[in-house]
C-alpha positions as CSV (number, residue, x, y, z in Angstrom):
1,M,-21.0,-1.8,12.4
2,D,-18.3,-2.7,15.0
3,I,-15.0,-1.0,14.4
4,D,-11.8,-2.9,15.0
5,A,-9.8,-1.6,18.0
6,R,-6.8,-1.2,15.7
7,I,-8.5,1.5,13.8
8,I,-9.6,3.4,16.8
9,K,-6.1,3.1,18.3
10,A,-4.5,4.4,15.1
11,G,-6.8,7.2,14.2
12,G,-9.3,7.7,16.9
13,P,-13.1,7.6,16.7
14,D,-13.1,10.1,13.8
15,L,-11.3,7.6,11.6
16,G,-13.7,4.8,12.7
17,S,-16.7,7.0,11.8
18,F,-15.2,7.9,8.4
19,L,-14.7,4.2,7.5
20,A,-18.2,3.3,8.7
21,L,-19.7,6.1,6.6
22,A,-17.6,5.0,3.6
23,V,-18.9,1.4,3.9
24,S,-22.5,2.7,4.0
25,S,-21.9,4.9,1.0
26,W,-20.3,2.1,-1.0
27,R,-23.2,-0.2,-0.2
28,S,-25.6,2.4,-1.5
29,A,-23.6,3.0,-4.7
30,L,-23.0,-0.7,-5.5
31,G,-26.0,-2.5,-4.0
32,R,-25.9,-6.2,-4.2
33,E,-22.7,-6.1,-6.2
34,L,-20.8,-5.2,-3.1
35,T,-19.6,-8.3,-1.2
36,G,-17.0,-7.0,1.3
37,V,-14.9,-4.0,2.5
38,Y,-11.5,-4.7,4.1
39,V,-8.7,-2.7,5.6
40,H,-5.1,-3.7,5.1
41,G,-1.7,-1.9,5.0
42,S,-0.3,0.0,8.0
43,L,-3.7,0.5,9.6
44,S,-4.1,-3.3,10.0
45,T,-0.4,-4.0,10.9
46,G,-0.1,-1.4,13.7
47,A,2.4,0.8,11.8
48,F,-0.1,3.6,10.9
49,N,1.3,7.1,11.2
50,P,-1.5,9.7,11.3
51,R,0.8,12.3,9.7
52,T,2.0,10.3,6.7
53,S,0.2,6.9,6.3
54,D,-2.4,6.2,3.7
55,I,-5.7,4.4,4.5
56,D,-5.6,1.2,2.5
57,V,-9.0,-0.3,1.7
58,L,-9.9,-3.2,-0.5
59,V,-13.6,-3.3,-1.7
60,T,-14.7,-6.7,-3.1
61,T,-17.5,-7.0,-5.7
62,R,-19.4,-9.8,-7.5
63,A,-17.8,-8.8,-10.8
64,L,-15.6,-6.1,-12.3
65,T,-17.2,-2.6,-11.8
66,D,-18.6,-1.1,-15.0
67,R,-18.6,2.6,-16.0
68,P,-21.9,3.5,-14.3
69,A,-20.7,1.8,-11.1
70,N,-17.4,3.7,-11.3
71,E,-19.2,7.0,-11.7
72,R,-21.2,6.3,-8.6
73,I,-18.0,5.5,-6.7
74,H,-16.5,8.8,-7.9
75,E,-19.6,10.6,-6.5
76,V,-19.1,8.8,-3.2
77,H,-15.5,10.0,-3.0
78,R,-16.4,13.6,-3.8
79,A,-19.0,13.5,-1.0
80,M,-16.3,12.3,1.4
81,H,-14.7,15.7,1.5
82,G,-17.8,17.1,3.2
83,W,-17.7,14.6,6.0
84,G,-15.7,16.7,8.4
85,D,-12.0,15.8,8.6
86,D,-10.8,16.0,5.0
87,R,-7.4,14.4,5.8
88,W,-9.0,10.9,5.8
89,A,-10.6,11.4,2.4
90,D,-7.3,12.8,1.1
91,R,-5.4,9.7,2.4
92,L,-7.8,7.0,1.2
93,E,-6.2,4.5,-1.1
94,A,-8.9,2.0,-2.4
95,M,-9.1,-0.8,-4.8
96,F,-12.3,-2.4,-6.2
97,V,-11.7,-6.0,-7.0
98,P,-13.9,-9.0,-7.8
99,A,-14.0,-11.3,-4.7
100,K,-12.9,-14.3,-6.8
101,A,-9.6,-12.6,-7.5
102,L,-8.7,-13.1,-3.8
103,A,-9.8,-16.7,-3.8
104,T,-7.6,-17.8,-6.7
105,S,-3.8,-18.2,-6.8
106,G,-1.6,-15.7,-8.6
107,V,-2.5,-12.3,-9.9
108,P,-5.5,-12.3,-12.3
109,R,-5.0,-10.5,-15.6
110,I,-7.7,-8.0,-15.0
111,A,-7.9,-4.2,-14.8
112,V,-9.6,-2.8,-11.7
113,L,-10.7,0.6,-10.4
114,E,-8.1,2.1,-8.0
115,L,-8.0,5.3,-6.1
116,H,-4.6,6.8,-5.2
117,P,-4.2,9.9,-3.0
118,D,-1.9,11.7,-5.4
119,E,-3.3,10.4,-8.7
120,G,-7.1,10.0,-8.3
121,F,-9.1,7.2,-9.9
122,K,-7.6,5.0,-12.5
123,V,-8.6,1.7,-14.1
124,Q,-5.4,-0.3,-14.4
125,P,-4.2,-3.9,-14.4
126,L,-3.4,-5.6,-11.0
127,G,0.3,-5.6,-10.3
128,S,2.7,-8.0,-8.6
129,D,2.1,-6.2,-5.3
130,F,-1.4,-7.7,-5.2
131,M,0.2,-10.9,-3.9
132,I,1.8,-9.0,-1.0
133,Q,-1.6,-7.3,-0.3
134,K,-3.2,-10.7,-0.3
135,R,-0.8,-12.0,2.4
136,I,-1.4,-9.0,4.6
137,L,-5.2,-9.3,4.1
138,R,-5.1,-13.0,5.0
139,Q,-3.0,-12.6,8.1
140,Q,-3.9,-9.2,9.4
141,G,-6.7,-7.7,7.4
142,I,-9.6,-6.0,9.1
143,T,-13.2,-6.9,8.0
144,L,-15.5,-3.9,7.9
145,F,-18.3,-5.6,5.9
146,G,-18.8,-9.1,4.4
147,P,-17.3,-12.5,5.2
148,R,-14.2,-12.6,7.4
149,I,-11.3,-11.8,5.1
150,A,-9.1,-14.7,6.2
151,K,-11.7,-17.1,4.9
152,I,-11.7,-15.9,1.3
153,V,-8.1,-15.1,0.5
154,A,-6.0,-17.9,-0.9
155,P,-2.7,-18.7,0.8
156,V,0.4,-17.1,-0.5
157,T,3.7,-19.0,-0.4
158,T,7.1,-17.6,0.5
159,G,8.2,-18.2,-3.1
160,E,5.2,-16.3,-4.4
161,L,6.0,-13.4,-2.0
162,R,9.6,-13.1,-3.2
163,D,8.5,-13.3,-6.8
164,A,5.9,-10.6,-6.1
165,Q,8.5,-8.3,-4.5
166,I,10.9,-8.7,-7.4
167,G,8.0,-8.0,-9.8
168,T,7.0,-4.9,-7.9
169,L,10.6,-3.6,-8.0
170,R,10.7,-4.2,-11.7
171,E,7.3,-2.8,-12.5
172,W,7.2,0.2,-10.2
173,W,10.6,1.3,-9.0
174,L,12.9,0.5,-12.0
175,P,11.0,2.9,-14.4
176,Q,11.3,5.7,-11.8
177,L,15.1,5.7,-12.2
178,E,14.6,7.0,-15.7
179,Y,12.3,9.8,-14.7
180,P,13.3,10.6,-11.1
181,G,11.4,13.8,-10.6
182,Q,9.4,12.4,-7.7
183,F,12.6,12.2,-5.7
184,L,12.9,15.9,-5.5
185,K,10.4,15.7,-2.6
186,R,12.0,14.9,0.7
187,F,8.9,13.0,1.8
188,Y,9.2,10.7,-1.3
189,Q,12.9,10.1,-0.6
190,A,12.1,8.9,2.9
191,Y,9.2,6.8,1.7
192,A,11.4,5.2,-1.0
193,V,14.2,4.4,1.5
194,L,11.9,2.7,3.9
195,T,10.2,0.8,1.1
196,M,13.6,-0.5,-0.1
197,C,14.3,-1.7,3.4
198,R,11.0,-3.6,3.4
199,A,11.8,-5.1,0.0
200,L,15.3,-6.2,1.1
201,C,13.9,-7.7,4.3
202,L,11.3,-9.7,2.4
203,L,13.9,-11.0,0.0
204,A,16.2,-12.0,2.8
205,T,13.7,-13.4,5.3
206,G,10.6,-14.3,3.3
207,E,8.5,-12.3,5.7
208,V,6.3,-9.2,5.0
209,V,7.0,-6.7,7.8
210,T,6.1,-3.1,8.4
211,K,8.3,-0.3,7.3
212,P,9.4,0.5,10.9
213,E,10.2,-3.2,11.4
214,A,12.1,-3.3,8.2
215,A,14.1,-0.2,9.0
216,S,15.0,-1.7,12.4
217,W,16.1,-4.9,10.7
218,A,18.1,-2.9,8.2
219,T,20.0,-0.9,10.8
220,H,21.1,-4.0,12.8
221,G,24.0,-6.0,11.5
222,P,26.6,-5.4,8.8
223,Y,24.6,-6.2,5.6
224,L,23.4,-2.6,5.1
225,E,25.9,-0.8,7.3
226,V,27.0,1.6,4.5
227,W,23.3,2.7,4.2
228,H,22.6,3.2,7.9
229,P,22.9,7.1,7.9
230,L,20.4,7.3,4.9
231,I,18.0,4.9,6.6
232,Q,18.3,6.7,10.0
233,S,17.4,9.9,8.2
234,A,14.3,8.3,6.6
235,I,13.3,6.9,10.0
236,A,13.5,10.4,11.5
237,Y,11.5,12.1,8.8
238,P,10.0,14.7,9.2
239,G,11.9,15.4,12.4
240,G,15.5,16.2,12.9
241,V,17.8,17.8,10.4
242,Q,16.4,16.8,7.0
243,T,18.8,17.4,4.2
244,D,18.2,16.5,0.6
245,Q,19.0,12.8,0.0
246,R,18.0,12.5,-3.6
247,G,21.3,11.0,-4.9
248,A,21.7,8.6,-2.0
249,T,18.1,7.5,-2.3
250,L,18.5,6.7,-6.0
251,D,21.7,4.8,-5.3
252,F,19.9,2.8,-2.6
253,I,17.2,1.9,-5.1
254,R,19.8,0.7,-7.6
255,F,21.4,-1.4,-4.9
256,T,18.1,-3.0,-4.0
257,L,17.4,-3.7,-7.7
258,E,20.8,-5.4,-8.0
259,E,20.1,-7.5,-4.9
260,A,16.9,-8.6,-6.5
261,G,18.7,-9.5,-9.7
262,I,17.2,-6.7,-11.7
263,G,19.3,-4.5,-14.1
264,H,18.8,-0.8,-13.8
265,V,19.0,2.2,-16.1
266,T,20.9,5.4,-15.6
267,P,18.7,8.4,-14.6
268,S,18.4,11.0,-17.4
269,S,18.8,13.8,-14.9
């Protein structure tokens, strides 16, 4: 399997070998049900940070994976931790989706197997962010196995992107204001700030950009001037002087929700 130069540039030959072995293992686990393996996210857009970024992979199948298939996928993931460099297995974020879900418009009402670095495996409904992932896959996705990704992903309009961003803010970020324990972590504060920059950029411009590009956009011009110190601190993470920014981060999320036309709740602590 030829490994895209973007992968080697981002993580070196070891990351390329890890992904090649992952594809081979998923093919063994799923057999003819496996139709494709694709890389998206920061690894495909050139914004990958070896210290902090996840490895975003979408695996396409002929149909929804069933319980026996999910168990075999779990076994594959457990084996990954014996492949040498554990950091790649620890950072893998994967989704197992029927190929037809990419070819149709909108977000199908289906629950799929997902792997998250901090939460492990879950079977859960596709969220609004699936539309944003589809846009990145169509424009910048890396094909590891199967038909070229741009040929199978349906186009996503600017209006659909904006709706998806608002939906993601409502589904994922609004509830966190009620239970803000995650924001005690400095890493999560920085992540949230850069994600809000990305959301605001998409709402303002209609474009999906990387977090570094969004942060650069946010720190130029008067629109977000009051937030520039917070954003600069997030850009610098983990370097520089990193003080706790929990309160300012939560305020920035509230501001972003208001800009998106979403009401917010007052944190309970």
